[in-house]
Backbone as numpy.savetxt, mean C-alpha at the origin, in Angstrom:
# Nx Ny Nz CAx CAy CAz Cx Cy Cz
79.94 -46.69 20.59 79.08 -45.50 20.59 79.98 -44.25 20.59
79.67 -43.35 19.69 80.49 -42.15 19.55 80.13 -41.13 20.62
80.97 -40.11 20.71 80.74 -39.06 21.72 79.47 -38.29 21.39
79.18 -38.04 20.08 77.98 -37.31 19.69 76.72 -38.06 20.13
76.72 -39.36 19.96 75.57 -40.13 20.36 75.38 -40.13 21.88
76.47 -40.06 22.64 76.35 -40.01 24.09 75.83 -38.66 24.57
76.21 -37.56 23.92 75.80 -36.23 24.36 74.41 -35.84 23.88
73.84 -36.47 22.88 72.55 -36.07 22.32 71.42 -36.15 23.35
71.27 -37.24 24.15 70.20 -37.25 25.16 70.36 -36.17 26.21
71.64 -35.83 26.53 71.85 -34.78 27.54 71.43 -33.41 27.02
71.71 -33.18 25.77 71.33 -31.88 25.19 69.82 -31.74 25.13
69.14 -32.80 24.78 67.67 -32.76 24.71 67.08 -32.50 26.07
67.60 -33.15 27.10 67.10 -32.96 28.45 67.34 -31.55 28.93
68.51 -30.97 28.56 68.81 -29.60 28.98 67.87 -28.61 28.31
67.57 -28.80 27.05 66.65 -27.89 26.36 65.26 -27.96 26.94
64.77 -29.14 27.29 63.46 -29.27 27.90 63.41 -28.59 29.25
64.48 -28.69 30.04 64.52 -28.04 31.34 64.52 -26.53 31.20
65.27 -26.00 30.24 65.31 -24.54 30.03 63.93 -24.03 29.58
63.26 -24.78 28.68 61.93 -24.36 28.24 60.91 -24.38 29.36
61.01 -25.34 30.27 60.07 -25.40 31.39 60.26 -24.25 32.34
61.47 -23.85 32.53 61.76 -22.75 33.45 61.36 -21.41 32.83
61.56 -21.24 31.49 61.29 -19.95 30.83 59.80 -19.69 30.65
58.97 -20.74 30.51 57.53 -20.57 30.30 56.81 -20.49 31.62
56.18 -19.34 31.96 55.49 -19.24 33.25 54.17 -19.98 33.22
53.78 -20.46 34.33 52.49 -21.14 34.47 51.39 -20.11 34.61
50.13 -20.59 34.61 48.98 -19.71 34.75 49.01 -18.98 36.09
49.50 -19.65 37.11 49.55 -19.03 38.43 50.63 -17.95 38.50
51.73 -18.13 37.67 52.83 -17.18 37.71 52.60 -15.98 36.81
51.58 -16.02 35.88 51.36 -14.90 34.98 50.81 -13.70 35.75
51.28 -12.47 35.44 50.79 -11.28 36.15 49.36 -10.94 35.71
48.63 -10.31 36.61 47.26 -9.89 36.31 47.27 -8.73 35.33
46.28 -8.70 34.44 46.17 -7.63 33.45 45.53 -6.42 34.12
46.17 -5.28 34.04 45.70 -4.06 34.69 45.37 -3.04 33.61
44.23 -2.43 33.71 43.82 -1.39 32.76 44.51 -0.10 33.14
45.43 0.34 32.30 46.22 1.53 32.61 45.39 2.79 32.46
44.25 2.69 31.77 43.41 3.86 31.59 42.43 4.06 32.73
42.35 3.10 33.66 41.41 3.21 34.77 41.91 4.21 35.80
41.02 4.68 36.62 41.39 5.63 37.66 42.14 4.91 38.78
42.70 5.71 39.67 43.44 5.13 40.78 42.53 4.31 41.68
41.25 4.74 41.78 40.32 4.00 42.65 39.98 2.64 42.08
40.00 2.53 40.75 39.65 1.27 40.11 40.85 0.40 39.83
42.04 0.92 40.12 43.24 0.14 39.79 43.31 -1.12 40.63
42.91 -1.01 41.89 42.96 -2.18 42.73 41.92 -3.21 42.37
40.76 -2.75 41.86 39.71 -3.68 41.48 40.09 -4.48 40.25
40.93 -3.94 39.37 41.29 -4.64 38.15 42.16 -5.84 38.43
42.88 -5.81 39.59 43.76 -6.92 39.91 43.04 -8.04 40.66
41.79 -7.81 41.03 41.05 -8.84 41.73 40.68 -9.96 40.79
40.59 -11.18 41.23 40.19 -12.29 40.37 38.74 -12.16 39.94
38.42 -12.83 38.83 37.06 -12.77 38.28 36.08 -13.36 39.27
35.04 -12.56 39.57 34.04 -13.02 40.50 32.64 -12.78 39.97
31.72 -12.54 40.88 30.34 -12.34 40.46 30.16 -11.03 39.71
30.92 -9.97 40.13 30.78 -8.66 39.50 31.79 -8.43 38.40
32.48 -9.42 37.98 33.50 -9.24 36.94 32.85 -9.21 35.58
33.46 -8.38 34.71 32.94 -8.28 33.35 33.26 -9.51 32.53
34.13 -10.36 33.05 34.47 -11.57 32.33 33.40 -12.63 32.46
32.50 -12.45 33.42 31.43 -13.44 33.59 30.40 -13.32 32.48
29.76 -14.40 32.16 28.71 -14.41 31.14 27.46 -13.73 31.68
26.98 -12.72 30.93 25.80 -12.00 31.37 24.54 -12.78 30.98
23.53 -12.80 31.84 22.30 -13.53 31.50 21.50 -12.80 30.42
20.73 -13.54 29.63 19.88 -12.98 28.59 18.55 -12.57 29.22
18.23 -11.31 29.07 16.98 -10.81 29.63 15.82 -11.26 28.78
14.83 -11.88 29.39 13.67 -12.38 28.66 12.65 -11.26 28.49
11.72 -11.50 27.57 10.68 -10.52 27.32 9.75 -10.38 28.52
9.44 -11.49 29.15 8.53 -11.50 30.29 9.35 -11.54 31.58
9.49 -10.43 32.32 10.31 -10.47 33.54 9.66 -11.29 34.65
8.35 -11.52 34.60 7.68 -12.31 35.63 7.97 -13.80 35.50
8.36 -14.21 34.31 8.67 -15.63 34.09 10.03 -15.72 33.40
11.12 -15.55 34.16 12.45 -15.52 33.53 12.89 -16.86 32.95
12.26 -17.96 33.38 12.67 -19.28 32.90 11.87 -19.73 31.68
10.99 -18.86 31.21 10.21 -19.20 30.03 11.09 -19.18 28.79
10.95 -20.18 27.96 11.80 -20.27 26.77 11.52 -19.09 25.84
12.57 -18.55 25.27 12.43 -17.43 24.35 11.75 -17.90 23.06
10.70 -17.18 22.65 9.96 -17.52 21.45 10.45 -16.67 20.28
10.51 -17.23 19.09 10.93 -16.42 17.93 9.93 -15.31 17.66
10.44 -14.19 17.18 9.58 -13.04 16.90 8.62 -13.37 15.76
7.35 -13.09 16.00 6.32 -13.38 15.01 6.13 -12.16 14.12
6.39 -12.31 12.84 6.21 -11.24 11.86 4.96 -11.50 11.04
4.19 -10.45 10.87 2.96 -10.58 10.09 3.29 -10.82 8.62
2.74 -11.86 8.07 3.02 -12.20 6.68 2.39 -11.17 5.76
3.08 -10.90 4.66 2.56 -9.95 3.68 1.28 -10.50 3.06
0.30 -9.65 2.83 -0.97 -10.14 2.26 -0.78 -10.66 0.84
-1.51 -11.68 0.51 -1.48 -12.23 -0.84 -2.43 -11.41 -1.70
-1.90 -10.70 -2.66 -2.69 -9.78 -3.47 -3.16 -10.46 -4.74
-4.32 -10.01 -5.20 -4.83 -10.44 -6.50 -4.12 -9.63 -7.58
-3.70 -10.28 -8.62 -2.92 -9.60 -9.66 -3.76 -8.52 -10.34
-3.09 -7.49 -10.77 -3.78 -6.37 -11.42 -4.32 -6.80 -12.78
-5.51 -6.33 -13.10 -6.14 -6.65 -14.37 -7.12 -7.80 -14.31
-7.17 -8.51 -13.18 -8.12 -9.63 -13.08 -9.54 -9.09 -12.97
-10.46 -9.73 -13.63 -11.87 -9.33 -13.63 -12.66 -10.21 -12.67
-13.51 -9.58 -11.91 -14.41 -10.27 -11.00 -15.84 -10.13 -11.51
-16.60 -11.21 -11.43 -17.97 -11.21 -11.94 -18.92 -11.65 -10.84
-19.95 -10.83 -10.59 -21.04 -11.15 -9.67 -20.53 -11.69 -8.34
-19.65 -10.92 -7.72 -19.14 -11.28 -6.40 -20.02 -10.63 -5.34
-20.53 -11.45 -4.43 -21.44 -10.96 -3.41 -20.68 -10.39 -2.23
-21.19 -9.29 -1.70 -20.55 -8.67 -0.54 -21.29 -7.42 -0.11
-20.74 -6.74 0.87 -21.33 -5.52 1.42 -20.32 -4.38 1.32
-20.84 -3.16 1.40 -20.01 -1.97 1.34 -19.87 -1.41 2.76
-18.63 -1.20 3.16 -18.31 -0.68 4.50 -17.49 0.59 4.33
-17.86 1.61 5.05 -17.14 2.89 4.99 -16.08 2.93 6.07
-14.81 3.18 5.68 -13.70 3.32 6.61 -12.97 4.61 6.29
-13.21 5.63 7.09 -12.59 6.91 6.84 -13.11 7.54 5.56
-12.19 7.83 4.63 -12.56 8.41 3.35 -12.69 7.36 2.26
-12.67 6.08 2.60 -12.69 5.01 1.61 -13.91 4.12 1.83
-14.40 3.58 0.73 -15.46 2.56 0.76 -14.83 1.22 0.42
-15.02 0.24 1.29 -14.45 -1.09 1.12 -15.56 -2.07 0.74
-15.20 -2.99 -0.14 -16.12 -4.07 -0.50 -15.69 -5.31 0.25
-16.54 -5.76 1.17 -16.27 -6.93 2.00 -16.95 -8.13 1.35
-16.17 -9.08 0.90 -16.70 -10.25 0.20 -17.40 -11.18 1.18
-18.51 -11.74 0.73 -19.23 -12.72 1.55 -18.46 -14.03 1.65
-17.55 -14.29 0.71 -16.77 -15.53 0.73 -15.62 -15.49 1.72
-15.38 -14.33 2.35 -14.32 -14.23 3.33 -12.98 -13.80 2.77
-12.92 -13.42 1.51 -11.67 -12.94 0.94 -11.30 -11.58 1.52
-10.05 -11.20 1.29 -9.57 -9.92 1.79 -10.35 -8.78 1.14
-10.88 -7.84 1.93 -11.65 -6.73 1.35 -10.80 -5.90 0.40
-11.48 -5.22 -0.52 -10.83 -4.36 -1.49 -11.41 -2.95 -1.39
-10.57 -1.97 -1.66 -11.00 -0.58 -1.66 -11.68 -0.29 -3.00
-12.86 0.30 -2.96 -13.60 0.62 -4.16 -13.12 1.96 -4.72
-12.84 1.99 -6.02 -12.35 3.20 -6.68 -13.52 4.09 -7.09
-13.23 5.37 -7.19 -14.25 6.37 -7.47 -14.81 6.20 -8.88
-16.14 6.06 -8.98 -16.83 5.95 -10.26 -18.33 6.12 -10.00
-19.10 6.23 -11.08 -20.54 6.40 -10.95 -21.22 5.21 -10.28
-20.87 3.95 -10.65 -21.49 2.82 -9.94 -21.25 2.84 -8.43
-20.06 3.28 -8.01 -19.81 3.37 -6.57 -20.68 4.46 -5.95
-20.83 5.57 -6.63 -21.66 6.65 -6.10 -23.10 6.18 -5.89
-23.64 5.42 -6.85 -25.01 4.93 -6.70 -25.12 3.90 -5.58
-24.12 3.02 -5.49 -24.15 2.02 -4.42 -24.04 2.67 -3.04
-23.24 3.71 -2.93 -23.13 4.42 -1.65 -24.44 5.11 -1.30
-25.11 5.65 -2.30 -26.41 6.28 -2.03 -27.45 5.27 -1.58
-27.43 4.08 -2.18 -28.40 3.05 -1.79 -28.15 2.56 -0.36
-26.90 2.36 -0.01 -26.57 1.82 1.31 -26.30 2.91 2.33
-26.44 4.19 1.93 -26.17 5.31 2.82 -24.77 5.16 3.42
-23.80 4.96 2.53 -22.38 4.83 2.90 -22.17 3.72 3.92
-22.82 2.59 3.68 -22.62 1.41 4.52 -23.49 1.33 5.75
-24.36 2.30 5.96 -25.21 2.26 7.15 -26.33 1.23 7.02
-26.81 0.98 5.80 -27.84 -0.03 5.57 -27.17 -1.36 5.23
-27.64 -2.46 5.83 -27.02 -3.76 5.58 -27.50 -4.36 4.25
-27.01 -3.81 3.16 -27.38 -4.30 1.84 -26.25 -5.15 1.28
-26.63 -6.27 0.67 -25.67 -7.13 -0.01 -25.76 -6.87 -1.51
-24.60 -6.69 -2.14 -24.54 -6.36 -3.56 -23.84 -7.47 -4.32
-24.16 -7.53 -5.61 -23.42 -8.36 -6.56 -22.60 -7.41 -7.42
-21.29 -7.45 -7.27 -20.41 -6.49 -7.92 -19.54 -7.19 -8.95
-19.20 -6.43 -9.99 -18.29 -6.90 -11.04 -17.37 -5.75 -11.40
-16.09 -6.05 -11.59 -15.15 -5.00 -11.91 -13.75 -5.53 -12.15
-12.80 -4.60 -12.27 -11.40 -4.90 -12.55 -10.58 -4.63 -11.30
-9.69 -5.54 -10.98 -8.83 -5.42 -9.80 -7.59 -4.60 -10.16
-7.22 -3.69 -9.29 -5.99 -2.90 -9.42 -5.11 -3.15 -8.19
-3.84 -2.90 -8.36 -2.87 -3.10 -7.28 -2.06 -1.83 -7.11
-1.96 -1.36 -5.86 -1.27 -0.09 -5.59 -0.68 -0.13 -4.19
0.63 -0.13 -4.12 1.38 -0.04 -2.86 0.91 -1.06 -1.83
0.87 -2.31 -2.27 0.56 -3.41 -1.36 -0.89 -3.58 -1.01
-1.80 -2.95 -1.77 -3.24 -3.09 -1.50 -3.96 -3.35 -2.82
-5.10 -4.00 -2.70 -5.94 -4.27 -3.85 -7.11 -3.29 -3.89
-7.41 -2.83 -5.11 -8.53 -1.92 -5.34 -9.45 -2.55 -6.39
-10.70 -2.14 -6.37 -11.70 -2.68 -7.30 -12.40 -1.52 -7.99
-12.32 -1.51 -9.31 -13.02 -0.50 -10.12 -14.26 -1.15 -10.71
-15.42 -0.71 -10.23 -16.68 -1.28 -10.70 -16.92 -0.89 -12.15
-17.30 -1.88 -12.97 -17.57 -1.63 -14.38 -19.05 -1.39 -14.64
-19.89 -1.82 -13.73 -21.34 -1.65 -13.91 -21.95 -1.44 -12.54
-23.19 -0.98 -12.52 -23.86 -0.76 -11.25 -23.97 -2.06 -10.46
-23.62 -1.98 -9.18 -23.74 -3.15 -8.31 -25.21 -3.45 -8.06
-25.60 -4.70 -8.29 -26.99 -5.11 -8.12 -27.22 -5.60 -6.70
-28.39 -5.31 -6.17 -28.75 -5.77 -4.83 -29.00 -7.27 -4.88
-28.35 -8.01 -4.01 -28.46 -9.46 -4.01 -29.80 -9.90 -3.40
-30.27 -11.09 -3.82 -31.51 -11.65 -3.27 -31.37 -11.97 -1.79
-30.14 -12.29 -1.37 -29.94 -12.66 0.04 -29.61 -11.48 0.92
-29.83 -10.25 0.45 -29.53 -9.09 1.26 -30.49 -8.99 2.44
-29.97 -8.43 3.50 -30.80 -8.28 4.70 -31.89 -7.26 4.46
-33.12 -7.59 4.89 -34.25 -6.71 4.70 -34.90 -6.41 6.04
-35.47 -5.23 6.10 -36.17 -4.86 7.32 -37.48 -5.64 7.43
-37.93 -5.90 8.66 -39.18 -6.67 8.82 -40.36 -5.91 8.20
-41.19 -6.62 7.43 -42.35 -6.03 6.81 -42.09 -5.29 5.54
-40.79 -5.19 5.11 -40.48 -4.46 3.88 -40.73 -5.35 2.68
-41.17 -4.77 1.56 -41.39 -5.59 0.36 -40.09 -6.13 -0.18
-40.12 -7.27 -0.86 -38.88 -7.85 -1.40 -38.27 -6.93 -2.45
-36.93 -6.88 -2.44 -36.22 -6.04 -3.39 -35.90 -6.82 -4.64
-35.89 -6.18 -5.79 -35.52 -6.88 -7.02 -34.03 -7.16 -7.05
-33.65 -8.21 -7.75 -32.24 -8.58 -7.86 -31.51 -7.75 -8.89
-32.22 -7.02 -9.70 -31.59 -6.20 -10.72 -31.99 -4.74 -10.51
-31.39 -3.87 -11.27 -31.71 -2.45 -11.17 -33.12 -2.22 -11.68
-33.88 -1.32 -11.04 -35.22 -1.01 -11.54 -35.13 -0.31 -12.87
-36.11 -0.59 -13.74 -36.12 0.03 -15.06 -36.45 1.50 -14.93
-35.86 2.35 -15.77 -36.12 3.79 -15.66 -37.56 4.11 -16.02
-37.99 5.27 -15.55 -39.35 5.73 -15.80 -39.50 6.04 -17.28
-40.43 5.37 -17.99 -40.54 5.62 -19.43 -41.00 7.03 -19.74
-41.70 7.69 -18.82 -42.16 9.03 -19.10 -41.12 10.10 -18.86
-39.98 9.71 -18.27 -38.93 10.67 -17.99 -37.90 10.64 -19.09
-37.68 11.77 -19.71 -36.75 11.87 -20.81 -35.33 12.05 -20.29
-34.42 11.27 -20.85 -33.02 11.39 -20.46 -32.40 12.57 -21.18
-31.38 13.13 -20.57 -30.70 14.28 -21.15 -29.21 14.09 -21.03
-28.48 14.97 -21.75 -27.03 14.92 -21.66 -26.46 13.83 -22.54
-25.22 13.42 -22.22 -24.53 12.44 -23.06 -25.18 11.07 -23.03
-26.09 10.77 -22.07 -26.76 9.47 -22.04 -27.98 9.42 -22.96
-28.31 10.52 -23.65 -29.47 10.54 -24.54 -29.08 9.90 -25.86
-29.50 8.65 -26.06 -29.17 7.93 -27.29 -30.43 7.35 -27.93
-31.61 7.91 -27.60 -32.86 7.38 -28.15 -33.07 7.80 -29.59
-32.67 9.01 -29.95 -32.87 9.50 -31.31 -31.74 9.13 -32.22
-31.78 9.61 -33.46 -30.68 9.35 -34.40 -29.39 9.96 -33.88
-28.24 9.47 -34.37 -26.96 10.01 -33.88 -26.83 11.50 -34.10
-27.38 12.02 -35.20 -27.23 13.44 -35.45 -28.06 14.30 -34.52
-29.12 13.75 -33.94 -29.98 14.52 -33.05 -29.65 14.32 -31.58
-28.69 13.48 -31.28 -28.35 13.21 -29.88 -27.64 14.42 -29.28
-27.92 14.67 -28.03 -27.29 15.77 -27.32 -25.95 15.29 -26.79
-24.86 15.70 -27.43 -23.52 15.28 -27.04 -22.82 16.31 -26.17
-23.49 17.35 -25.76 -22.87 18.37 -24.93 -22.62 17.84 -23.53
-21.67 18.46 -22.87 -21.35 18.06 -21.51 -22.18 18.88 -20.55
-23.08 18.28 -19.78 -23.94 19.08 -18.87 -23.12 19.63 -17.73
-23.62 20.70 -17.16 -22.97 21.30 -15.99 -23.09 20.36 -14.80
-22.01 20.32 -14.02 -21.99 19.42 -12.87 -22.96 19.90 -11.80
-23.73 18.98 -11.25 -24.65 19.32 -10.18 -23.90 19.40 -8.87
-24.54 20.03 -7.90 -23.91 20.17 -6.58 -23.71 18.79 -5.98
-22.46 18.47 -5.66 -22.15 17.14 -5.13 -22.53 17.08 -3.66
-23.17 15.99 -3.21 -23.49 15.86 -1.79 -22.23 15.71 -0.95
-22.33 16.07 0.30 -21.18 15.99 1.19 -20.89 14.53 1.52
-19.65 14.12 1.27 -19.22 12.76 1.55 -18.28 12.80 2.73
-18.50 12.01 3.76 -17.61 12.07 4.93 -16.20 11.65 4.57
-15.23 12.52 4.93 -13.83 12.20 4.74 -13.27 12.53 3.38
-14.03 13.15 2.48 -13.54 13.49 1.15 -13.44 14.99 1.01
-12.64 15.41 0.00 -12.45 16.83 -0.24 -13.57 17.36 -1.12
-13.91 18.60 -0.92 -14.96 19.22 -1.72 -14.42 19.50 -3.11
-15.26 19.39 -4.14 -14.79 19.67 -5.50 -14.44 21.14 -5.66
-13.59 21.48 -6.64 -13.19 22.87 -6.81 -14.39 23.74 -7.15
-14.24 25.06 -6.83 -15.33 25.99 -7.05 -15.57 26.16 -8.55
-16.82 26.42 -8.90 -17.17 26.59 -10.30 -17.56 25.27 -10.94
-18.43 25.33 -11.93 -18.85 24.10 -12.60 -17.78 23.63 -13.60
-17.02 22.59 -13.29 -16.01 22.11 -14.24 -16.68 21.36 -15.39
-15.99 21.33 -16.50 -16.46 20.55 -17.65 -16.02 19.11 -17.45
-16.98 18.24 -17.27 -16.69 16.85 -16.94 -16.79 15.97 -18.17
-15.90 14.98 -18.22 -16.02 13.92 -19.21 -17.08 12.93 -18.73
-17.78 12.32 -19.65 -18.80 11.35 -19.28 -18.13 10.05 -18.81
-18.85 9.33 -18.00 -18.37 8.05 -17.48 -18.08 7.08 -18.61
-16.91 6.46 -18.57 -16.53 5.47 -19.57 -15.78 6.02 -20.76
-15.63 7.33 -20.88 -14.91 7.90 -22.02 -13.43 7.51 -21.93
-12.84 7.23 -23.08 -11.43 6.84 -23.13 -10.60 7.97 -23.69
-9.54 8.30 -22.99 -8.59 9.32 -23.43 -7.37 8.61 -24.00
-6.89 9.08 -25.15 -5.78 8.44 -25.85 -4.63 9.42 -26.02
-3.45 9.02 -25.55 -2.19 9.75 -25.77 -2.32 11.22 -25.40
-2.76 11.48 -24.19 -2.85 12.86 -23.69 -1.58 13.18 -22.92
-1.00 14.33 -23.18 0.26 14.73 -22.57 0.03 15.73 -21.46
0.91 15.68 -20.45 0.80 16.59 -19.34 1.76 16.23 -18.23
1.51 16.83 -17.06 2.34 16.63 -15.88 1.47 16.20 -14.71
2.13 15.76 -13.66 1.42 15.34 -12.46 1.70 16.32 -11.33
0.73 16.44 -10.46 0.87 17.29 -9.28 0.17 16.60 -8.12
0.58 16.92 -6.92 0.01 16.32 -5.72 -0.96 17.29 -5.09
-2.20 16.83 -4.87 -3.25 17.62 -4.26 -3.75 16.85 -3.05
-3.27 17.24 -1.87 -3.63 16.50 -0.66 -3.04 15.10 -0.72
-3.90 14.10 -0.61 -3.45 12.72 -0.69 -3.76 12.11 -2.06
-4.02 12.94 -3.06 -4.35 12.47 -4.39 -3.34 13.01 -5.40
-3.12 12.23 -6.46 -2.25 12.65 -7.55 -3.12 13.08 -8.73
-2.89 14.28 -9.22 -3.71 14.90 -10.26 -2.88 15.02 -11.52
-3.51 14.73 -12.67 -2.85 14.89 -13.97 -3.32 16.19 -14.59
-2.37 17.07 -14.93 -2.66 18.38 -15.51 -2.33 18.30 -17.00
-3.34 18.48 -17.83 -3.17 18.37 -19.28 -2.45 19.60 -19.83
-1.63 19.37 -20.87 -0.98 20.49 -21.55 -1.98 21.34 -22.32
-3.13 20.76 -22.68 -4.14 21.49 -23.44 -4.98 22.42 -22.58
-4.81 22.36 -21.28 -5.57 23.22 -20.39 -6.91 22.66 -19.98
-7.23 21.42 -20.31 -8.49 20.82 -19.89 -8.52 20.67 -18.37
-9.72 20.40 -17.86 -9.86 20.23 -16.43 -9.01 19.05 -15.94
-8.17 19.25 -14.94 -7.34 18.13 -14.44 -8.20 16.98 -13.93
-7.64 15.79 -13.99 -8.33 14.59 -13.52 -7.50 13.96 -12.40
-8.21 13.33 -11.48 -7.56 12.60 -10.39 -7.20 11.21 -10.90
-5.95 10.81 -10.71 -5.49 9.50 -11.17 -5.84 8.44 -10.13
-6.49 7.37 -10.59 -6.89 6.30 -9.70 -5.70 5.38 -9.41
-5.65 4.79 -8.23 -4.51 3.94 -7.86 -4.40 2.70 -8.73
-3.22 2.46 -9.25 -2.86 1.21 -9.91 -1.34 1.17 -10.04
-0.82 0.14 -10.68 0.62 -0.03 -10.81 1.27 1.11 -11.59
0.59 1.60 -12.61 1.15 2.68 -13.42 1.25 3.97 -12.62
0.26 4.25 -11.80 0.33 5.42 -10.95 1.46 5.28 -9.93
1.63 4.11 -9.39 2.71 3.88 -8.43 4.07 4.16 -9.07
4.26 3.69 -10.30 5.52 3.95 -10.99 5.67 5.44 -11.33
4.60 6.09 -11.72 4.66 7.52 -12.03 5.03 8.34 -10.80
4.44 8.01 -9.66 4.78 8.73 -8.43 6.22 8.48 -8.01
6.72 7.27 -8.25 8.11 6.99 -7.91 9.07 7.78 -8.81
8.75 7.88 -10.09 9.63 8.61 -11.02 9.65 10.10 -10.71
8.52 10.67 -10.35 8.43 12.11 -10.12 8.58 12.50 -8.65
8.80 11.52 -7.78 8.86 11.79 -6.35 7.59 12.51 -5.91
6.46 11.96 -6.30 5.14 12.48 -5.96 4.96 13.92 -6.46
5.39 14.15 -7.70 5.18 15.45 -8.33 6.25 16.48 -8.07
7.28 16.14 -7.33 8.33 17.12 -7.03 9.30 17.30 -8.20
9.47 16.28 -9.03 10.37 16.38 -10.18 9.56 16.74 -11.43
10.02 17.72 -12.20 9.27 18.13 -13.40 9.48 17.13 -14.54
8.49 16.29 -14.75 8.53 15.32 -15.84 7.19 15.36 -16.57
7.25 15.07 -17.88 6.05 15.05 -18.69 5.76 13.61 -19.12
4.45 13.31 -19.23 4.02 11.96 -19.55 3.00 12.00 -20.68
2.89 10.88 -21.35 1.84 10.65 -22.35 1.04 9.46 -21.84
-0.25 9.68 -21.56 -1.04 8.66 -20.91 -2.31 8.39 -21.71
-2.86 7.22 -21.45 -4.18 6.83 -21.96 -4.92 6.16 -20.81
-6.26 6.19 -20.89 -7.02 5.55 -19.83 -8.51 5.74 -19.98
-9.22 5.24 -18.98 -10.68 5.28 -18.95 -11.15 6.25 -17.89
-12.05 7.14 -18.25 -12.54 8.18 -17.35 -13.70 7.65 -16.53
-13.74 8.04 -15.28 -14.89 7.79 -14.41 -15.31 9.10 -13.76
-16.54 9.14 -13.31 -17.10 10.34 -12.70 -17.61 10.00 -11.31
-17.24 10.84 -10.34 -17.62 10.57 -8.95 -17.75 11.88 -8.19
-18.96 12.13 -7.70 -19.24 13.30 -6.87 -18.78 14.60 -7.50
-19.05 14.78 -8.80 -18.74 16.04 -9.45 -17.30 16.22 -9.86
-16.52 15.14 -9.89 -15.12 15.22 -10.32 -14.82 14.04 -11.25
-13.86 14.25 -12.14 -13.42 13.21 -13.06 -12.18 12.52 -12.51
-12.17 11.21 -12.68 -11.02 10.38 -12.31 -10.60 9.59 -13.54
-9.36 9.14 -13.54 -8.82 8.43 -14.70 -8.07 7.19 -14.23
-8.45 6.05 -14.78 -7.73 4.80 -14.56 -6.79 4.58 -15.74
-5.50 4.73 -15.52 -4.53 4.68 -16.61 -4.35 3.26 -17.14
-4.34 3.16 -18.46 -4.00 1.90 -19.13 -2.67 2.00 -19.87
-2.13 3.21 -19.97 -0.85 3.42 -20.65 -0.17 4.62 -20.03
1.16 4.51 -19.84 1.93 5.61 -19.27 3.33 5.58 -19.86
3.68 6.65 -20.58 4.99 6.75 -21.23 5.64 8.06 -20.81
6.92 8.00 -20.45 7.67 9.20 -20.09 8.15 9.88 -21.37
7.94 11.18 -21.46 8.41 11.97 -22.61 9.83 12.43 -22.30
10.83 11.99 -23.05 12.20 12.40 -22.77 12.38 13.91 -22.93
13.37 14.44 -22.21 13.63 15.88 -22.29 14.10 16.29 -23.68
14.79 15.38 -24.38 15.24 15.71 -25.73 14.06 15.94 -26.66
12.96 15.21 -26.45 11.78 15.39 -27.27 11.05 16.66 -26.90
11.09 17.06 -25.60 10.41 18.27 -25.18 10.99 19.50 -25.85
12.30 19.50 -26.16 12.93 20.67 -26.76 12.58 20.84 -28.22
12.07 19.79 -28.85 11.76 19.88 -30.28 10.52 20.74 -30.52
């Protein structure tokens, strides 16, 4: 055995002894002192971890302090409502009209989520029949569904008919399921006069009558505005939007009477582009006109932004 082989175990033992001496144990390590603490807290920093030490695990405070051992329940978030897609048509859906603030809601008898009724002549007649929801009348409604900012709206296409199963007062005569026929001795006037030949029909726009007071709605502007008839379609009309209270109004470049834009996806996009009328942008729109309480409303079917380069031409 060579001298190197004899000294190798001794060298290994010496290195292990030196490493054991140089490495301090947990008991020999000095306590960590916060040099930024005050003199009064300097002594507390050297104390071992105890009940009041920040090194201890802090308990989780429960929602119910009276029952601290109750298991924590996950937070319950209300699920977003399932909306009916825009453009869907509903036919003869039975329900009642309920007034909530400035809006009339159609509550379906089938238990579906209620929809806000949009301003139009059929809604005006239904509100008059039910006295804004005070009378328990059941209607059969048909219309087009609109979607606006997470809510569904319903635009009635025809007068809502009173249902056979509607609640009736004791001793009252049965109500017809359809609209009563007009008085044959009463002559119609205005744009609805279509009894004579086309050349003799009165196509003038009649002056708006005084609108009855509707709870929660704004009064129509002063003066008799020139109203479009119910159902008239406007094609490629240009103008700008403005905000009037909680409604968005379309102002025509031709100077015609402004119309209130009914809620739908196109209106939502228009309001987003213009920041609710704060940004000066021009649009070319098309849609169907409705009449409600002496004012015209428009349900847009087309909305195109007019570029600024085109405006300069």
